[in-house]
N, C-alpha and C positions, 0 to 999 in steps of 0.2 A: 477133408482129412478124417479118417475113422480111427478111433482109439479103442482097441479091445480092452475090456475091463471085467474083473470078477466082482460080483456083488459081495460087498463086505460091509454090512450094516453095523454102525457103531453109535452108541449113545454119546451124548455130550460128555458124560463122565469118562468114557473110554478115550474119546478124542483128546481130552486134556490130561490124561494120565502120563506123567513123566515126559512131557513134551513142551517145547518152546515153539510157538507159532508166530510167524511174521508175514505181513503183507508186503510183497516186494515192490520195488520202485516203479516197475512198469504198470502196476495196477492203477485203475481209476480210483478216485477218492470215494468216500462214503456217500451214497446217493439215495438210500432208502428214506422214505418219508410218507406222510399222509397229506391229504388235500387241505386240511385245516387243523388247528389246535383244539385239543379237548378242553372243555370247560366243566370241571367236576361240580361246579355250583348249580348247573342247570338240571332240570328234572330229567331230561334225556341227554346226558353228556356225550353219548356215542352216536347220536342221530346224524345221519348223512356223513359220518367220518369214513373216508375210503383211503386205501393206500397199502403199501407193503407191510408197514408196522402193525396196523390193525389186523391185517390178514394173519400175520404170524401170531399175534396174541389170541385171536379167535381159534386158530388151529390148536394152540396150546391148551386153552381152558376147556375145549370141547372134546379132548381125548377121553374116551370111556375108561373107567377104572380097570386096571390090569391090561390095557392095550397100549400100543405105541403108535406114533404118527411119523410117516415118512416125510422128512423135511427137505430132501434134495440131495444134490451131489456136492461132495467136497473133494477136490483134487489137490494133492500135495506133492511137493518134491523135496527130498531130503537135502539139507544144507550142511556141508562139512567145512571146517570144524564148527562146533556149537559156539554161539556167542559167549556162553558162560562155561569156560572149561573147568570151573570148580563145581559143576553139577554133572558128575560122570554118568549118572543114571538117566539123564535127559537127552533126548534127541531133538534136533531143531529142523523145522520144516517151513518152507514157503508155501503160501496159499495161492495156487494157480487159478482155481475156480471155486466160488462159494464164499468169497470174503464178505459180501454184503450180508448174507444170512448169518454167518458165524460172528460177525461184528455185532449185529443186532442182538443175538443171543447173549454175547458177552456183556453188552450194555445192560440188558435185563438182569443178568446174574449179579452184576456190580450193584444194581439198585436193591436187589433182594438181600444181598450180603450186608450192604450198608444199613438197611432197615432192621435186619436181625441184630446187628451189632449195637445199634441205638436202643434196641428193646431188650438187650442182654439175653438174646436167644442164641444158643450154640447149634449151628446147623450140622457140623461134622461130629466126629467122635470126641475130638478135643477142640478147644478154642483155637482158632487160627488155621484149622485144617483146610477149610474151603478157600481161604485167601491164598494159601500156598499152592493149591491145585489149579485155581482158575485165574488168579490175579497177579500175585507176586510172591517171591520167596525172599525173606530178609535174613541175610547172614553178614551183618555189618554193612553190606551194600545190597541193593535190591536187584533181583533177577526178575524181569517182567515176563510173565508167561505168554501174554499176547500183546502185540503191538505192530508198529510199522518199521520198515527199514530205517536206518539212521539217516539223518538230515531231512526226513519228511516232517513238516510242521505238524501234521496230524498226530504224530507220535507223542510229542510233548503235550499237545492239547489233550490227547486221550488220557495221559497220566494225570494231568492237572485237573481236568474238569470232569472226566468220567470216573477215574479211579479215586479222585479227590486226594491225591498225594501232594504234599506241600514241600517236599525236600528239594524241589527245583524251582528256579525263577520262572515266572510266566512270561517268557519272551517268545512264545510261539506266534507264528503269523497266522491270522485267522483268514478263512476263505469260506466259500459256499459249502465246502465239504466239512470243515470244522463246525460250521453252523448246523449242518445236518446231524452231526454227532450229538450236539447239545440238545437239539429238538427231540432226538430219539430218547435221550435220557429223561427229559421232562415228560415225554409221553409215557414211558414205562413207569415213572414215579406216580403219575396219575392213575395208571392202570392197576398198580399194586395197591394204591389207596382204595380204589373202588372195589377191588377184589376182597380186601380185608374187612369191608363193611358187613360182610355176611359172617355170622357166628361160626358156621361150619368150615370156614376157610382159615387157614393159618399159613405162615411163611414156610414152615417145613414141608407142607403139602405142595405148595407152589414150587419150592426149590426142587423137590423130588420129580415133579412133572417135567421141569426144564432139563434136569440132568439125566433122567432115566427114560422118559417117555418120548422125547424127541430123538429121532434117529436119522443119521445121514449115511448115504452110500459113499464110503471113503475109497478113494483110489489113489495110490501112490505111484507116481510116474517112474517107469524104469529109466535107467541112466541114458539109454540110447535115444530117448525122445527129447526133443528140444522144447523146453518149457515156454519159450517165447512164442513159438509157432502154436503150441497147444493152447496157450492163453488167448491168442488172437482168434483161433478157430472156435473155441468154446464160447467166448464172449460175444460172438456174432449171433448167438442164439438169443431169443427173447429180445430184450432191449439191447441193440447193438452198441458197441463202443463208439464214442464220438471219434471223428477223424483225428482230433488232437490227442486223444488217449491212444489210439492205434499208432499214431506217429511216434509217440514216446517209446512204445514197445518196439516198433520197427527199428528205431535208431539204436536202442540198446542191443537188439538182436544183431544188427549189422556190425556194431562195435565188437561183438563177440566173435565175428568171423574174420577179422583182420589177422593176418599171420605174417610175422617177419621170419622168413626162412633163409637165413644166411649161414646156417650150419653152426653158429656159435652160441655159447651160453649168453654172451652179451646181447645178441639179437633178441633172444627170448625175454631177457630181463627188460630190455627197452620196450618190447611189445607189451609186456604186462603193465609197465609203468604208463604207457600211452593209453592202454585200455582203461586203467583205473582213472586216469586224468579225464578222459572223455566221458566216462560213466558219471563221474562227479559233476562235470559241466552240464550234462543233460539233466541230472536230478535238480541241480541248483536252478537251471533255466526254467524247469517246469514248476518249481516252487514259486518263482516270480510270476510266471504266467497264470497259474491258478489263483494266486493272491490278487493279481491285477484284475482278472476277469470276474472274480467274486467279491471284490472290495465293496461294491455297493450291494449290500445284502438284499435290499428290497427289489433291485433290478439287476441281477447278475448278467454279465454279457455272455452271448452264445459262443461256444467253442468253434462251431462250424463257421460262423460269420467271421471270427477273427482269423482262423487259419486260411480261409479263402481270400480275404482281403490282403493278408500278408503275402500270399502266393502271387497275387496279381502284381503287387509292388515289387517283389523280389525276383520273379522269374520272367516276366513279359511273355507269358505263354497263353494269354486269354483267348478263348475262341467260343463262339456261340454254336458251333457245329455239333457238339455232343454234350449230354447232360453229365453233371458231376465231373467235369473235365479236370478240375484242380486235384481231386482225389486220385483220379486215374494217373495223372502226371506224377504226383508225389510218390505213389506206391508202386506203380507199374513201370514208370520210365526213369525216375531219378533215384529214389532211395530203394534200389533193387539189389538183390544179392549178386546178380550178374555184373552190375557196375562196380561192386566191391572186388569181385574176382578178376575182372578185366582191367582194373586200375583206373576206371573213369570216375570213381568216387573215393576220395581219400578221407581220412579222419579229419584233416584240416578243412575239407569242404563241409563236413557235417558240423564241425565246430563253428565255422563262419555262419552257417545257417542258423544254428540254435542261438548264437550270440545276437543275431538280427531279430530272431523270434522273441527272445527275452526282452530286448530293448523296445521293440514295437508293441509288446503287450502292455507295457507301462503307458506308452503314448495312446494306445487304443482305448485304454480305460479313461484317460484324461479327455480324449476326443469326445467320448460319450458322457462323461461326468465332469463338467467344467469346474466344479468346486475342488477337484483334486489338483488343479494347476497350482504351482507354488506362487508365492508373492512375487518372486523374481521373473515369472513368466507372464506377467500382466499383458504385455504387448501382443503376444501371440494368442493368448486366451481370449482377449477382446475380439480379435479377428475371427476366431473360431466361434465365438458367441453369435456373430452376425450370421454365420452359416446355420446355426441352430434356429435363429429367428425365421429364416426363410425355409428351413427344413433340411436336416442332414440326410441327403439322398444316399442311397446305397452306392451309387456310382462315384460319389465324392470321397468315400472313405479311403481307398488306396492312395489317392493323390494327397489327401491331408495327412495320411500316415507317413508318406514319403517326405513331405515337407517337415513334419514334426521330428522325424528321425535325423534331420540334417542339423549341423552345428550353426549354420547361418539361417535358421528358421525365421528369425525376426525380419529378415530381408524379404520374406515372401508375403508380408501383410497385404500389399497391393494386389498380388496375385490371388490371395484368398478373397479379397473384396471383389475382384473380377469374377471369381467363381460364384459369389453371392449374387451378383448381377446376372450371371449366366442362368442360375436357378430361377430367379424371379421372372426374368424376361421369357425364358422358354416354357416353364411349367405353369406359372401363374398368369402371365400376359398372353402367351401364344397358345396355351393349352396343349402343349406337346406331351407325348407319352413319357413316362418316367425313365425309360431307358434310352431316350434320345441322346445321341452323342457319347454313350458310355464307352464304346470301344476306343474312341480317341482319347477320352479322359484316362482310361486304363493304360493306354500306351504312354501317355504323358507322365503318369504316376511312376512308371519304371524308369523313364528318362530322368525324372527329378531325383529318384532314389539313387541312381548310379552317378549322379552329378553331371550328366551330360546336358542339362538344361539349367540356365541361370534363372534367378527370380524374375528378371525382366523378360526373358524368353518365355518363361512359363505364363506370365501375365498376357503376353502377346498371343500365345497359342490359345488361351482360353477366350480371349476377345475375338479371335478369328473363328473359333467354333460357334460363338454366340451369333456372329454375323451370318453364319450359314443357316441357322435354324429360326432366328427371331424375325418377325415382321409385325409392325404396329397394327396393320389392317387385320391381323388374326385376332388381336385383342378387341378391335371394333366389332368384328363378327361374333366374338364370344359374348360380348355384353348384350347383343340382341337376344341370344339364346338365354342369358341369365334372366332377362325381364319377360321374355315371351314363352319360354318352354319350361317344362318340369314344374318346380315349386313356384316359379315366377317371383322369386324373392330378391332379384337383382344382386346388388353388391353385398347384401347381408349374408348370402351363402357363397360368395366368391372365395376361392381358396386363398387369395392374397390379401384378404381384408385386414387380418391382424397385422401382417407385416407392414402394409402401406400406412395404416392409421397410426401405428407405433412409430414408424419413421417420420411421419408428418408431425407428430407431437414433439419428437426430438428436435426436428427442424424449427418448430415454433419456439421451443425453449431457447435455442441458440439465437434466433432473431430477436427475441424479447429479453435476452441476456438474464435468464433466471437459472439459478442453481439450487433452488429450494427443493429439498428432498421430499417433503410431504406431498408435493404435486407431481413428482416423478412417477412414471408408470413402471411397475415391476412386470417384466415380460411374462414371467412364470404365472403370476396371479392373473394377469390380463387375459391370457389364453385359457387358463384353468377355469376362471370364473366367467368367461365369455363376456367381459365387461365392455361390450359395445352397445351403446344406447341409441334407440330411435328417438331423435328430438321430437319430431312430429310422430305420435304413436301409431303403431300398426293397427291398433283397435279403432282408431279414428278414421282410418283409411277405407274400411270395409263398408259394405251395405248393411242395412238393418237386418236383412235376412241372414247374411253371413255372420254378423255379430251374434245373433240369436243361436245359430247352429254351433258356433264355436263354444258357446256356454251350455249347450244342450237344453235350451229353454225355448218357449214360444216367443214370437215377436212382441206380443202384448206385454209379456213379463219383463222385457228388457228395454222397452220403448223409452222409459224415463231416463235410464242410465245412458242410453245411446244418444238421446237428445242433448244431455248434459255434456258429453264428450264432444259432440259436434259444435255446440255453442262455444266450448273452450278453444276450438280450432276453426272458427268460422271463416278465416281467410282462405281455407282450402275447400270451402263448400261449393265454389264455382266449378270444380272439376268432377268428373265422373269417378265412381269407385275404382275403375281400372286405372285412371290417371292418378288418383290419390295413392293407390298401391305403389305405383312407380315412384312417386314423390317420397313416400315413406322409406323405400328401399334404395333410393338414389344415394350416391356417394356423399353428397353434401349434407344429408340428413343423418348420417351415421357418426357417432361421437365416441372416441376412445376415452374411457374413464380410468382414473388411477385407483378408485375404490369400487368395490363390488356392490354398490348400492343402487344400480340401475333398476332392479326389480321394484324398489320402493318408489321410483319415479313414475314409471310406466304411463298411466293414463292421466297424470296430473296436467293442469294447464301450464303454459310456459313460465308464468310468474313463479309457480311453486317449484318447477324444475330448476330454475335459476337459484332460488334460495328457499330451502324447505322450511325455514323459520316463519315464512309467510303462512304456513299451515298452523303454527302454534309453537309454544316454547319447547315442546318435546322434540323438536326437529332442528335444534340449533346447530349451526356450522355444518350443514349438509346441503348438497346441491352443487350445481355447476360452479358457483363462485368459489367453492372450497376444494375443487378437484384438479384435474389435469390442466395443462396450459391450453389444450384444445377446448376444454370445457369452459375455462375462465374467459376465453375470447368470445365464445358463443354467449356467455352470460352478460357480456357488454351490450348485446342487442336488446332493444326495447320490446320487440316481439319477434315471433318466428312465423315467416310467411313462405309461400312457394317461391317467391323471388329470392329470399335468403337461402333456401335450399339450393337453388340454381347457382347463385353467386359463390357460395361456399364450395359447391361441387366443382366449379370452374377453378377455384383457387387450389383445391387439392389436386385436380387434374394437371394444373400447371406445375405443381410441385413434383408430381409423378413424372412428367415429361423431363423435367430438369434432372431428376434422380436417375433416369434410365438413358439420358442423352438424346431425347427427341426434341425437335423444334416445335414448341407449343404454338407459336404464332403462324406456322405454316399449315396447321391443321384447320380445316374449314369449320365455320360455326355449326353447320349442320352435323358434321362428324362429332364435334364436342358434345352437342346436345344428345346425339344418338348414343354416345358412350355412356352418358349419364342417365339414359332412359327417359329423357325429357324432350323429345322431338316436338311434342304437342305444345311446348312453351315457346317455340320459335316465333318471332314476330312475322306476320304475314308477308311483309316486303322481303325480309331476309329469306323466308322460305321460297318465295317466287324466284329470287335471284339464284339461290342454290339449285333449284330445279331446272332453271334455264341453262345454267352452267353445265349441268349433267347432260341436257339434251344436245347442247352445242358440241360437247366433247365426244 
């Protein structure tokens, strides 16, 4: 779409003269930012700072005296009547394009005006002039010069935290967009402070630069152009709109195109009422969506990810045949103008969709951030926690979203556990690709969403899919590669190591009937700190040459340390370095710790690992005796030998088989040893029997 326009350069002063500017509901939230925060205490506070805000500031302060800087395009559409009918000289406009830039400039102006007020500096002819032109006019009530459409939480936030007005309660809903507004204000406060450190600089000079030397190409849309279409077209330049932002604009656009043409005034009134009702529903839904997706400010959820997963759940139209299929379906096939005109898409259809979108956004947030689950949702949150432990795969999200959106969600706990097993058995044990079975899982998600599948049927379906793709012999083959190929670090680099050792520790706690919190493993800390200990140290398993190379020294320089470690673990001396490496990385030698002190244990002899106080009084209550249940049981051993590595490995392997439904007793001794990487420890007679069985078969 091409829009002819006449160049009409205007300064910020001109743009804000006798005008009320509003950011309409279909606009995206405030997104301008920098890559990191400025620290004005540093010697070079702006070093390596990049982003739109720093670019705007640099453009501003580098304008030569008497010159101006072209700052971009500002597209407006007039709104009638004006929000404040008691301001007859003011016209009201919606910002169709350029809101990020104009918002940033307004935030900077608010900082300058506040700084001037605190310093008793009058920037205009009379006190209060600049506030009335750029911020607000007070005549018993406030008329806000710049802001957002009503019901947008960013509007209240802008007044409270950017304009620093306290006549309203701070009941605004925060999101990633309100967070961006606050960060921009903090940035400009820092920039103004740095600017004023120079004697030749003052606030009046800076104010004049902003209001007179920044110029925008203003274009006011003629009435015949549709602002929704213009917005979508313009905002696909540069950084495109997200699909969620485009969707909101599209729905508001379609709502505007419904017509009740029954020839009566009553029909027109009804149409207007329905239009207002749907517009309000869309705006409220998007407030909830943006709040939910941005509630975790450190890790806001991705718009595209949410809209795609909801689409899979809601429509059952998934296909691998084309890229971006969900967006093509939403915009080209379903939410199209043709469907409005031919009657295939009603306002009720749109309302049902946005109601689902709004509801699912809340659950999508909880699905990714378990701490947002309510106390009353413990049952389902615990089941979802198991999915996080094994890994929240992309293909699981639509199904889990469908389950969470149902009123009988607690009845799906066993189905979720089946999905957990599906993940562990396919991706960790069988080494399948991450998208294995995703089409079936997506199809199941829609069936669950529309309630055509019961919890029992859902569980049965997942178990059926598991049986299609999982084979224990694939795990056996994978273990060979873990020990013989690549880094050759066996189970220490296996993708399922955290999950298995964590589950094994829980199992041991149940068997030993302990509920002591101090010994419980925190999943988050366990994974974050990589708290898996080699009981028999890796450094003891290598040759003298490798030990020296790892430390970047000559063999003669490390000979004494190496001999000391070997003496501490003399039971392993009978094996070659290659066999010792396998023992070190075998399943039975890996220990899940509840505390991240495994780095302090490393090369210690077993006696010190069990109880660090054997090293001295400075190490009281540290070591295996004071750690996880897994560690406490190992601490009961008098020493640690290759035989103990094998025995504990077989115990964990037996637990694994019980956990996944395999018959441990039906697995041959040779296979068990092979899985553990310890074939060389097979007794000669056992090895001969196993080999003869292979020949006979």
